[in-house]
LOTINU-709593 format. One record per residue: residue number from 1; residue in three letters; x, y, z of N, C-alpha, C in turn. Coordinates in pm, whole numbers. Last residue first. Layout:
N
NUM ALA X Y Z X Y Z X Y Z
...
***
This chain:
323
323 THR 214 -416 -399 252 -456 -533 164 -387 -635
322 ALA 203 -377 -140 192 -264 -228 228 -295 -369
321 SER 73 -501 172 131 -523 41 109 -401 -46
320 GLU 147 -377 504 58 -405 393 135 -428 266
319 VAL 312 -544 776 291 -431 688 204 -474 571
318 PRO 264 -649 1118 301 -668 980 265 -546 897
317 SER 394 -525 1428 281 -548 1340 330 -566 1198
316 HIS 655 -708 1601 591 -588 1550 476 -624 1458
315 PRO 782 -942 1671 701 -877 1772 626 -756 1723
314 ARG 762 -1226 1454 812 -1091 1475 725 -1019 1576
313 LEU 658 -1463 1385 732 -1459 1510 790 -1322 1540
312 LEU 543 -1399 1142 459 -1456 1247 527 -1445 1383
311 THR 752 -1317 981 655 -1216 1026 569 -1268 1141
310 ALA 895 -1559 947 963 -1438 994 865 -1335 1049
309 GLY 700 -1741 852 770 -1763 978 832 -1638 1035
308 CYS 623 -1616 609 525 -1645 714 594 -1661 849
307 ALA 862 -1609 469 795 -1484 502 694 -1504 615
306 ALA 910 -1887 447 1007 -1800 514 942 -1669 557
305 VAL 687 -1965 298 706 -2019 433 803 -1932 512
304 SER 741 -1820 62 619 -1793 138 631 -1844 281
303 VAL 979 -1939 -22 979 -1797 13 855 -1762 95
302 LEU 883 -2202 -68 990 -2176 30 991 -2030 74
301 LEU 689 -2161 -270 650 -2216 -141 755 -2185 -34
300 VAL 848 -2070 -482 742 -1983 -428 702 -2029 -288
299 ALA 997 -2304 -520 1064 -2179 -480 964 -2082 -419
298 LEU 798 -2477 -605 868 -2507 -480 940 -2382 -428
297 TRP 737 -2354 -846 636 -2357 -740 697 -2389 -605
296 ASP 978 -2408 -977 938 -2268 -954 833 -2261 -843
295 THR 969 -2681 -995 1071 -2620 -908 1040 -2474 -880
294 SER 755 -2707 -1176 744 -2761 -1041 847 -2701 -946
293 GLY 702 -2395 -1360 741 -2533 -1345 733 -2578 -1199
292 LEU 416 -2192 -1435 544 -2213 -1369 573 -2362 -1360
291 ARG 249 -2011 -1688 266 -2136 -1615 407 -2144 -1557
290 GLU 16 -1771 -1759 156 -1791 -1727 172 -1916 -1640
289 GLY -247 -1695 -1832 -190 -1819 -1882 -42 -1838 -1857
288 ILE -377 -1481 -1726 -300 -1457 -1848 -224 -1579 -1896
287 VAL -542 -1592 -1519 -583 -1472 -1594 -510 -1459 -1726
286 ILE -420 -1828 -1415 -562 -1825 -1449 -596 -1711 -1546
285 TRP -151 -1755 -1379 -184 -1873 -1459 -329 -1866 -1506
284 ALA -185 -1542 -1211 -120 -1517 -1340 -145 -1634 -1434
283 PHE -292 -1673 -994 -381 -1590 -1074 -318 -1546 -1206
282 LEU -61 -1817 -903 -186 -1886 -937 -273 -1800 -1028
281 ALA 132 -1619 -852 157 -1721 -953 29 -1789 -998
280 ALA -3 -1475 -650 40 -1408 -772 62 -1509 -884
279 ALA -31 -1670 -452 -151 -1614 -515 -116 -1546 -646
278 ALA 238 -1706 -383 164 -1818 -441 37 -1768 -512
277 PRO 297 -1444 -280 368 -1499 -396 292 -1614 -464
276 ALA 92 -1422 -65 95 -1334 -182 174 -1392 -300
275 LEU 87 -1554 172 35 -1626 58 46 -1546 -72
274 SER 156 -1386 373 264 -1466 315 217 -1549 197
273 GLN -87 -1285 461 -3 -1201 377 107 -1282 307
272 ILE -173 -1492 629 -245 -1466 504 -158 -1385 408
271 ILE 17 -1467 835 1 -1593 763 -66 -1569 628
270 SER -28 -1206 924 101 -1244 868 91 -1370 784
269 PHE -289 -1222 1025 -260 -1129 916 -130 -1171 846
268 LEU -245 -1394 1237 -326 -1439 1125 -303 -1351 1003
267 ALA -89 -1221 1396 -34 -1349 1351 -111 -1402 1231
266 PRO -260 -1005 1455 -145 -985 1368 -86 -1115 1315
265 ALA -609 -1096 1438 -482 -1098 1509 -366 -1076 1412
264 ILE -849 -864 1301 -790 -997 1315 -655 -986 1384
263 ARG -932 -597 1297 -1025 -700 1342 -968 -841 1353
262 LEU -762 -413 1192 -837 -373 1310 -915 -487 1372
261 LEU -668 -536 965 -573 -512 1074 -643 -473 1204
260 ALA -895 -527 799 -849 -654 855 -758 -633 975
259 PHE -905 -254 732 -1019 -316 802 -975 -445 870
258 LEU -666 -238 591 -682 -159 713 -796 -216 798
257 GLU -731 -407 378 -621 -443 468 -630 -366 599
256 LEU -942 -265 260 -965 -399 312 -856 -441 409
255 PRO -814 -25 180 -916 -22 286 -944 -160 345
254 LEU -632 -149 -16 -583 -78 103 -689 -66 212
253 THR -800 -268 -218 -709 -346 -135 -671 -275 -6
252 LEU -943 -70 -356 -1013 -174 -280 -923 -242 -179
251 ALA -743 106 -455 -866 158 -397 -942 56 -314
250 SER -519 -79 -536 -510 36 -446 -642 67 -376
249 THR -565 -297 -699 -437 -290 -629 -428 -176 -529
248 THR -823 -266 -804 -786 -392 -739 -659 -381 -656
247 LEU -828 -1 -910 -927 -46 -811 -877 -168 -733
246 ALA -613 -4 -1089 -615 92 -978 -713 49 -869
245 VAL -697 -206 -1266 -575 -224 -1188 -573 -129 -1068
244 VAL -933 -91 -1372 -938 -219 -1302 -816 -237 -1212
243 VAL -828 141 -1493 -928 153 -1387 -934 25 -1305
242 GLY -657 26 -1684 -603 113 -1580 -699 129 -1463
241 LEU -839 -105 -1846 -745 -184 -1769 -685 -102 -1655
240 LYS -960 122 -1956 -1040 30 -1874 -949 -56 -1788
239 VAL -742 217 -2101 -793 298 -1990 -880 211 -1897
238 VAL -726 23 -2294 -617 32 -2198 -657 118 -2078
237 GLU -970 73 -2431 -943 -58 -2371 -834 -49 -2265
236 LEU -949 340 -2522 -1055 301 -2430 -1021 171 -2359
235 GLY -602 445 -2515 -728 416 -2581 -828 365 -2479
234 LEU -281 570 -2558 -399 565 -2472 -525 543 -2554
233 ALA -66 609 -2717 -120 473 -2712 -243 462 -2625
232 ALA 31 860 -2686 -45 835 -2808 -111 698 -2806
231 GLY 172 827 -2446 55 913 -2450 -32 885 -2570
230 ASN 391 667 -2517 284 612 -2433 157 695 -2438
229 PRO 598 789 -2659 492 720 -2735 376 670 -2650
228 GLY 660 1097 -2472 698 979 -2548 580 914 -2616
227 ALA 538 1295 -2332 642 1336 -2426 685 1221 -2516
226 PHE 371 1171 -2158 309 1232 -2275 411 1289 -2374
225 MET 559 1060 -1975 446 982 -2025 394 1040 -2155
224 PRO 735 1257 -1894 784 1154 -1987 671 1070 -2046
223 VAL 523 1405 -1747 605 1465 -1854 662 1358 -1947
222 SER 415 1235 -1554 329 1281 -1663 410 1339 -1779
221 ILE 569 1171 -1337 586 1088 -1457 495 1131 -1573
220 ILE 492 1373 -1153 633 1355 -1191 645 1278 -1323
219 ALA 216 1339 -1120 267 1463 -1179 410 1446 -1229
218 THR 214 1088 -997 150 1106 -1128 201 1231 -1196
217 GLY 346 1151 -754 405 1057 -849 346 1072 -989
216 ILE 159 1327 -637 295 1373 -668 358 1283 -774
215 ALA -65 1153 -614 -75 1281 -686 63 1330 -729
214 TYR 32 945 -459 -7 917 -597 -23 1046 -678
213 SER 77 1090 -220 188 1022 -289 153 996 -435
212 ILE -181 1171 -150 -79 1272 -181 35 1210 -260
211 ALA -292 916 -107 -350 1006 -207 -250 1113 -249
210 LEU -129 823 102 -127 756 -27 -186 844 -137
209 LEU -201 1007 304 -61 996 259 -55 931 121
208 THR -472 946 331 -432 1077 282 -289 1076 232
207 VAL -446 686 435 -517 707 308 -478 842 248
206 PRO -295 719 679 -245 639 567 -313 667 434
205 GLY -241 1049 813 -322 929 803 -281 852 678
204 LEU -104 1285 879 -182 1277 755 -283 1162 759
203 GLY 40 1269 1110 -20 1398 1078 -106 1395 953
202 LEU 231 1012 977 204 1093 1095 151 1231 1052
201 SER 311 879 752 167 898 770 132 980 893
200 ALA 585 851 774 533 945 674 385 974 694
199 ARG 608 652 967 654 788 998 596 889 901
198 ALA 505 432 826 443 475 952 482 618 986
197 GLY 679 419 592 535 438 584 471 492 711
196 LEU 946 358 613 910 499 608 759 523 622
195 THR 961 81 617 1028 156 723 987 303 727
194 ILE 810 9 387 776 -41 519 832 49 628
193 HIS 939 138 177 796 161 198 755 120 340
192 GLY 1192 22 197 1174 164 226 1030 200 253
191 MET 1122 -235 119 1179 -215 251 1166 -69 292
190 TRP 1049 -176 -139 944 -220 -46 993 -209 98
189 CYS 1297 -125 -248 1205 -12 -228 1090 -49 -135
188 LEU 1393 -388 -256 1464 -286 -178 1373 -167 -148
187 ALA 1208 -501 -432 1218 -551 -294 1287 -450 -204
186 ALA 1269 -358 -663 1136 -342 -604 1136 -391 -459
185 LEU 1523 -461 -705 1509 -318 -676 1373 -290 -613
184 LEU 1449 -724 -761 1530 -698 -642 1524 -550 -604
183 SER 1316 -679 -1002 1243 -735 -888 1318 -710 -758
182 PHE 1526 -586 -1161 1416 -495 -1130 1333 -546 -1012
181 ALA 1676 -825 -1169 1733 -705 -1107 1624 -605 -1071
180 VAL 1500 -990 -1310 1538 -1025 -1173 1592 -903 -1100
179 GLY 1500 -854 -1554 1377 -866 -1478 1403 -902 -1334
178 ALA 1763 -895 -1627 1719 -757 -1604 1589 -757 -1524
177 TRP 1757 -1165 -1665 1830 -1115 -1549 1801 -968 -1523
176 ASN 1481 -1355 -1701 1554 -1250 -1769 1624 -1175 -1658
175 LEU 1376 -1694 -1686 1433 -1575 -1625 1495 -1481 -1728
174 GLN 1299 -1923 -1801 1192 -1845 -1738 1243 -1708 -1692
173 ALA 1537 -2036 -1875 1449 -1991 -1982 1336 -1904 -1928
172 PRO 1656 -2124 -1641 1697 -1993 -1694 1609 -1943 -1808
171 HIS 1568 -2285 -1395 1501 -2273 -1523 1535 -2138 -1585
170 LEU 1716 -2251 -1170 1727 -2381 -1236 1657 -2383 -1371
169 SER 1665 -2016 -1040 1770 -2012 -1143 1785 -2146 -1215
168 LEU 1485 -2083 -844 1435 -2012 -962 1537 -2013 -1075
167 LEU 1644 -2186 -642 1567 -2279 -726 1515 -2212 -853
166 ALA 1735 -1952 -523 1830 -2036 -596 1757 -2134 -688
165 VAL 1503 -1870 -394 1555 -1788 -505 1654 -1869 -588
164 GLY 1489 -2078 -201 1382 -2057 -299 1429 -1977 -419
163 GLY 1722 -2039 -55 1704 -2162 -130 1595 -2149 -236
162 GLY 1662 -1791 59 1775 -1803 -33 1766 -1929 -117
161 ALA 1446 -1869 220 1426 -1772 113 1539 -1780 11
160 LEU 1577 -2048 394 1465 -2093 312 1443 -1999 193
159 ALA 1765 -1876 512 1811 -1992 434 1701 -2043 343
158 VAL 1596 -1699 646 1686 -1648 541 1733 -1762 452
157 TRP 1479 -1877 826 1396 -1808 727 1481 -1754 613
156 LEU 1704 -1955 976 1629 -2055 899 1546 -1989 791
155 LEU 1772 -1724 1103 1865 -1776 1003 1798 -1883 916
154 ASP 1573 -1703 1288 1564 -1617 1171 1663 -1658 1063
153 ILE 1656 -1862 1495 1556 -1918 1403 1540 -1832 1279
152 ARG 1819 -1706 1648 1881 -1801 1556 1781 -1857 1456
151 SER 1768 -1364 1694 1715 -1498 1709 1777 -1591 1604
150 ARG 1826 -1105 1670 1933 -1190 1722 1887 -1334 1742
149 SER 1744 -874 1411 1704 -980 1503 1826 -1062 1546
148 GLY 1824 -697 1221 1836 -656 1361 1796 -762 1461
147 ILE 1600 -826 990 1712 -734 1014 1711 -691 1161
146 VAL 1366 -969 957 1477 -1037 1025 1595 -944 1054
145 ALA 1180 -802 834 1138 -878 952 1257 -937 1028
144 VAL 1317 -711 616 1281 -613 719 1245 -686 848
143 PHE 1324 -947 470 1448 -899 532 1422 -790 635
142 LEU 1052 -961 397 1115 -1069 471 1240 -1019 542
141 PRO 1000 -734 244 943 -742 379 1003 -854 463
140 GLY 1182 -827 21 1189 -699 91 1131 -705 231
139 LEU 1110 -1064 -93 1229 -1066 -8 1241 -936 72
138 PHE 911 -1014 -270 870 -1042 -132 989 -1057 -38
137 GLU 1032 -1003 -515 999 -877 -448 967 -898 -301
136 ILE 1036 -1276 -575 1162 -1206 -548 1135 -1075 -474
135 THR 757 -1314 -608 833 -1394 -511 964 -1326 -475
134 VAL 697 -1140 -813 641 -1113 -681 716 -1191 -574
133 ALA 837 -1271 -1023 868 -1132 -987 819 -1100 -846
132 ILE 709 -1520 -1033 850 -1513 -999 888 -1373 -953
131 GLY 448 -1441 -1108 471 -1516 -984 615 -1511 -939
130 VAL 489 -1315 -1357 441 -1238 -1243 471 -1309 -1112
129 PRO 786 -1393 -1547 651 -1424 -1498 616 -1348 -1370
128 ILE 969 -1108 -1685 963 -1241 -1623 821 -1267 -1575
127 ARG 928 -861 -1817 1040 -947 -1855 1031 -1090 -1801
126 ALA 727 -706 -1720 745 -704 -1864 848 -806 -1912
125 PHE 763 -730 -1446 651 -800 -1507 668 -809 -1659
124 ALA 977 -547 -1417 1000 -691 -1398 889 -772 -1463
123 GLU 845 -310 -1460 953 -344 -1551 986 -493 -1540
122 TYR 682 -330 -1236 619 -336 -1369 724 -364 -1476
121 ILE 868 -305 -1034 797 -432 -1045 725 -442 -1179
120 SER 961 -41 -1083 1051 -156 -1093 975 -286 -1111
119 PHE 735 121 -1038 799 121 -1169 886 -4 -1187
118 ASN 691 64 -766 589 31 -866 649 24 -1006
117 MET 934 158 -655 890 21 -633 789 -21 -739
116 VAL 933 426 -727 1036 338 -783 998 192 -767
115 LEU 710 508 -571 710 522 -716 812 429 -781
114 LEU 789 451 -307 666 393 -361 666 396 -514
113 ALA 1024 605 -280 1029 459 -261 907 392 -325
112 VAL 918 864 -323 1020 811 -412 1025 658 -403
111 VAL 744 883 -103 690 892 -239 789 832 -338
110 TYR 930 871 108 829 766 94 772 765 -48
109 LEU 1069 1107 72 1140 980 58 1042 865 37
108 ALA 858 1286 128 923 1287 -2 997 1155 -28
107 VAL 804 1223 397 700 1204 297 761 1197 157
106 ILE 1043 1303 512 1006 1162 518 899 1132 413
105 ARG 1025 1578 461 1138 1500 407 1105 1351 405
104 LEU 801 1659 600 797 1661 454 912 1582 392
103 ASP 636 1527 855 773 1555 818 783 1545 666
102 ALA 316 1677 921 399 1566 875 539 1615 843
101 ARG 204 1837 1218 243 1845 1079 335 1729 1042
100 ALA -19 1655 1437 96 1740 1410 130 1736 1262
99 PRO -381 1644 1408 -248 1584 1416 -139 1684 1386
98 VAL -611 1797 1618 -556 1800 1484 -414 1745 1489
97 GLN -834 1633 1836 -702 1692 1817 -660 1685 1671
96 PRO -1166 1723 1899 -1072 1630 1838 -940 1700 1808
95 LEU -1225 1893 2214 -1231 1889 2069 -1135 1783 2016
94 THR -1408 1818 2497 -1276 1817 2436 -1289 1803 2285
93 GLN -1638 2029 2657 -1619 1915 2568 -1482 1926 2501
92 THR -1618 2120 2998 -1598 2161 2859 -1570 2039 2773
91 PRO -1873 2042 3233 -1737 2026 3181 -1729 2064 3034
90 ALA -2082 2291 3379 -2069 2171 3295 -1927 2162 3240
89 PRO -2038 2401 3715 -2034 2428 3571 -2015 2298 3494
88 ALA -2260 2273 3965 -2125 2292 3915 -2129 2320 3765
87 GLN -2497 2406 4178 -2473 2344 4050 -2330 2376 4005
86 GLY -2549 2547 4404 -2556 2402 4412 -2533 2330 4281
85 VAL -2667 2828 4234 -2629 2769 4362 -2649 2619 4357
84 GLY -2556 2849 3885 -2643 2870 3999 -2596 2798 4123
83 ALA -2430 2814 3648 -2349 2872 3756 -2430 2895 3883
82 LYS -2624 2724 3482 -2521 2628 3521 -2441 2680 3640
81 THR -2766 2963 3449 -2831 2848 3513 -2729 2749 3565
80 LYS -2577 3117 3317 -2622 3159 3449 -2688 3043 3523
79 ASP -2548 2970 3079 -2432 2985 3167 -2476 3024 3307
78 THR -2806 3003 2972 -2758 2869 3007 -2642 2877 3104
77 LYS -2808 3274 2927 -2902 3214 3020 -2855 3077 3065
76 ASN -2602 3296 2738 -2589 3363 2867 -2683 3302 2969
75 THR -2712 3146 2527 -2586 3102 2588 -2569 3164 2725
74 GLN -2932 3297 2459 -2952 3162 2510 -2828 3112 2581
73 VAL -2801 3526 2368 -2890 3536 2483 -2909 3398 2546
72 PRO -2650 3432 2147 -2581 3485 2264 -2670 3489 2387
71 SER -2790 3110 2032 -2777 3255 2027 -2704 3305 2150
70 ALA -2692 2815 1876 -2711 2882 2005 -2691 3031 1990
69 THR -2630 2718 1625 -2771 2720 1666 -2795 2797 1795
68 SER -2360 2715 1575 -2447 2762 1467 -2591 2775 1511
67 SER -2225 2605 1782 -2225 2750 1775 -2318 2802 1667
66 ASP -2312 2355 1985 -2315 2386 1843 -2330 2536 1828
65 SER -2085 2328 2266 -2217 2339 2206 -2204 2373 2060
64 GLY -1835 2331 2381 -1881 2203 2328 -2017 2212 2265
63 ASP -1743 2569 2452 -1807 2494 2560 -1865 2362 2511
62 THR -1649 2670 2213 -1549 2638 2315 -1609 2563 2432
61 GLY -1845 2501 1956 -1802 2616 2035 -1703 2574 2141
60 LEU -1788 2334 1648 -1816 2328 1791 -1767 2454 1860
59 THR -1704 2386 1387 -1847 2370 1413 -1883 2366 1560
58 LYS -1428 2407 1388 -1507 2518 1336 -1653 2509 1376
57 ALA -1342 2167 1492 -1302 2290 1560 -1385 2409 1514
56 ALA -1439 1988 1303 -1495 1987 1438 -1463 2116 1512
55 VAL -1274 2054 1088 -1419 2071 1076 -1483 2077 1214
54 ARG -1024 1986 1194 -1052 2125 1159 -1201 2151 1148
53 GLY -1053 1709 1230 -1024 1796 1343 -1057 1940 1314
52 LYS -1098 1618 970 -1202 1600 1071 -1180 1693 1190
51 LEU -850 1688 856 -973 1749 807 -1084 1738 909
50 ALA -679 1521 1001 -661 1666 1007 -788 1738 964
49 PRO -768 1266 930 -779 1312 1070 -767 1463 1080
48 SER -951 1184 644 -835 1259 692 -855 1305 836
47 THR -1169 1057 536 -1094 986 640 -979 1065 697
46 GLY -1293 1185 329 -1374 1146 443 -1299 1081 557
45 LEU -1090 1234 150 -1174 1346 192 -1256 1312 316
44 ALA -983 988 83 -913 1070 181 -998 1186 232
43 ALA -1150 894 -120 -1152 828 11 -1089 915 118
42 VAL -1074 1071 -323 -1213 1069 -278 -1222 1006 -139
41 ALA -808 994 -345 -840 1132 -307 -983 1141 -257
40 LEU -830 732 -435 -781 757 -299 -809 899 -253
39 PHE -926 772 -698 -1002 693 -601 -960 723 -457
38 VAL -719 935 -809 -860 978 -810 -939 904 -703
37 PHE -490 776 -772 -501 908 -709 -646 953 -701
36 SER -550 562 -938 -541 540 -793 -551 672 -718
35 PHE -533 685 -1187 -665 642 -1138 -662 613 -988
34 ALA -253 739 -1187 -351 845 -1211 -488 806 -1156
33 TRP -132 488 -1142 -117 595 -1044 -222 705 -1063
32 ARG -207 338 -1368 -240 293 -1233 -237 409 -1135
31 LEU -100 502 -1573 -243 473 -1566 -284 428 -1427
30 TRP 176 497 -1511 101 624 -1508 -48 599 -1496
29 VAL 236 226 -1547 254 288 -1415 171 416 -1407
28 ALA 189 202 -1822 106 126 -1727 116 184 -1587
27 GLY 390 369 -1922 250 400 -1949 157 328 -1853
26 LEU 620 232 -1838 592 365 -1784 445 403 -1805
25 PRO 649 -1 -1990 582 -9 -1859 551 127 -1797
24 SER 568 101 -2332 663 72 -2224 588 63 -2092
23 PRO 348 97 -2505 484 90 -2560 591 59 -2456
22 MET 88 -126 -2380 153 6 -2387 293 -9 -2446
21 ALA -4 -381 -2352 -80 -292 -2440 -15 -155 -2459
20 TRP 159 -499 -2163 167 -547 -2300 100 -450 -2397
19 ILE 63 -363 -1940 201 -341 -1983 217 -385 -2128
18 MET -191 -475 -1920 -179 -332 -1948 -38 -298 -1998
17 GLU -121 -735 -1853 -193 -711 -1978 -182 -564 -2018
16 LYS -9 -675 -1603 78 -728 -1710 11 -713 -1846
15 ALA -236 -597 -1468 -130 -498 -1491 -37 -546 -1601
14 PHE -369 -834 -1441 -424 -736 -1535 -322 -626 -1565
13 SER -196 -938 -1244 -208 -1004 -1374 -267 -910 -1479
12 ALA -239 -759 -1035 -104 -772 -1090 -109 -839 -1228
11 GLY -510 -806 -977 -471 -678 -1035 -331 -682 -1097
10 VAL -478 -1052 -858 -554 -1045 -983 -519 -914 -1055
9 GLN -342 -956 -635 -271 -1041 -730 -347 -1057 -862
8 THR -539 -795 -508 -407 -742 -541 -340 -824 -649
7 THR -756 -969 -471 -771 -853 -558 -634 -797 -600
6 VAL -640 -1161 -292 -692 -1200 -423 -698 -1080 -516
5 ILE -577 -1004 -69 -472 -1078 -138 -517 -1113 -280
4 ALA -834 -913 -2 -732 -817 -40 -618 -885 -116
3 VAL -959 -1152 70 -1009 -1079 -45 -904 -979 -94
2 GLY -820 -1209 303 -803 -1296 188 -851 -1230 60
1 MET -927 -1008 461 -785 -1004 428 -756 -1092 308
***
């Protein structure tokens, strides 16, 4: 899980380099999404529950035997032997169940939330430091954790997060208010990603859902991508950055998080996940030299503590990062 946090936030710093190399953040979004689709599509081929169910249904006979190797004569003899005196018929092997069809409306809404979230955070990266943008964006999962809660302690988490965001305004030179607005929009879309993700993956599985989402999103933004100046700016160096960002933020991170969720306690997952804002600021400093002031680091710490507390005490499972 720690590896997933590191790769995601390192990828965020490389994403900022990619944004700098393109005429607009739209080009960086397209590169990430196009390569993420390729990697996730390959992964989805081997992990789709629907695909596995259909393959099993075609290769197994109704009695659970391999229909490709058993001849009719052999099958009849076997059935007669099983039906002999003192022998009960062998139980029929249960085939893997093919999941129900996904709700296309929920999938469509999920794709919109994911695409707008990615576009918004990249627009924010173009205007404000990565650590600050991720800190503000992290308000999304924080508020999902406390919405609807009647616990008084959740008021503490909201107060801590609000205090952290207020501290960011003490250094207006670090802030661009359009960048702050884009970060808040990304936080709002992250809330949609969280609330819609589980429902959208029904019948598809998370990896297949993401592969489909990236395919649709890439197709949608391909028209403005190549109709404007971004298409002409594609070169070997920026394509390499696109591959790195897609690998670190999607292809490697998502399987690692799924692996972690199966093997560690949700509480530990929440604690590690809350380190994302601090990790974003740290690796932005290491990779691209973005430095934050002491009050900015205190703001990052307050939001991280608020996110940790809210998710740690939440009765539901935490959600994955999608920065």
